C-alpha positions in Angstrom: -14.3 155.9 147.5 -17.8 156.4 146.5 -20.2 158.2 148.8 -22.6 155.9 150.4 -26.0 157.0 151.5 -27.5 155.2 154.5 -31.1 155.5 155.6 -31.4 156.4 159.2 -34.1 154.6 161.1 -35.7 157.3 163.2 -38.2 154.9 164.8 -35.6 153.1 167.0 -36.9 152.4 170.5 -40.5 153.5 169.6 -43.4 151.2 170.4 -45.0 149.3 167.4 -48.1 151.2 166.4 -50.6 150.4 163.8 -53.5 152.9 163.1 -53.5 154.0 166.7 -53.1 150.6 168.3 -50.0 150.1 170.4 -48.0 147.0 171.2 -50.0 144.0 172.4 -53.3 145.5 171.4 -52.6 144.7 167.8 -52.4 141.0 168.7 -55.6 141.3 170.8 -57.5 142.8 167.9 -56.2 140.1 165.5 -57.3 137.4 167.9 -60.7 139.0 168.2 -61.1 139.1 164.5 -60.1 135.4 164.1 -62.5 134.5 166.9 -65.3 136.3 165.1 -64.5 134.4 161.9 -64.7 131.2 163.8 -68.1 132.2 165.3 -69.4 133.0 161.9 -68.2 129.6 160.5 -69.9 127.8 163.4 -73.1 129.7 162.8 -73.0 128.9 159.1 -72.4 125.2 159.7 -75.2 125.0 162.3 -77.5 126.5 159.7 -78.3 129.9 161.1 -79.5 132.4 158.4 -76.6 134.1 156.8 -78.1 137.6 157.3 -78.6 137.0 161.0 -75.0 135.6 161.3 -73.6 138.7 159.5 -75.5 141.0 161.7 -74.4 139.2 165.0 -70.8 139.0 163.9 -70.8 142.6 162.6 -72.1 144.0 165.9 -69.7 141.8 167.9 -66.9 143.1 165.6 -67.7 146.7 166.2 -67.8 145.9 170.0 -64.3 144.2 169.8 -62.9 147.2 167.8 -64.2 149.7 170.3 -63.1 147.7 173.3 -59.5 147.2 172.0 -59.1 150.8 170.9 -60.4 151.9 174.4 -57.9 149.7 176.2 -55.1 150.9 173.9 -55.9 154.6 174.5 -56.5 154.1 178.2 -53.5 152.0 179.2 -50.9 152.6 176.4 -48.1 150.3 175.6 -47.2 149.0 179.1 -50.1 150.2 181.3 -52.3 147.1 181.1 -49.3 144.9 182.1 -48.6 147.2 185.1 -52.3 147.1 186.1 -52.3 143.3 186.0 -49.0 143.1 187.9 -50.4 145.5 190.6 -53.0 143.0 191.5 -50.4 140.5 192.7 -48.8 143.0 195.2 -50.1 142.4 198.7 -51.6 145.5 200.3 -49.8 145.0 203.7 -46.8 142.9 204.9 -47.0 142.1 208.6 -44.1 140.9 210.7 -44.8 140.3 214.4 -41.3 139.2 215.4 -37.7 140.4 214.8 -36.4 137.0 213.9 -36.1 137.9 210.3 -33.8 140.8 211.1 -31.5 139.1 213.7 -28.2 137.9 212.4 -28.2 139.7 209.0 -26.7 143.1 209.9 -23.4 144.2 211.3 -22.5 142.5 214.6 -22.4 144.8 217.6 
């Protein structure tokens, strides 16, 4: 038999990363860029000066890039999801009676 050479994928179970952006932040940056393209198209159709449109969209683009990179570096791959999920957890659970515990344990 001939010797076969197989490439080993050493990136298994690692998060997707593109130029420092991790996981869902790649999609957020893509959505921001598409949104800025639409804003530029709308400004162009309305009749706003092209130079003014380019400056507005350029500044907004820099803002989107900085914001998404800041989120990616601050929260990482799953941190933003964990932060959003933490909002749904109630701070305190109060129970004023024992009715919920009666009948569920071992009978004495």
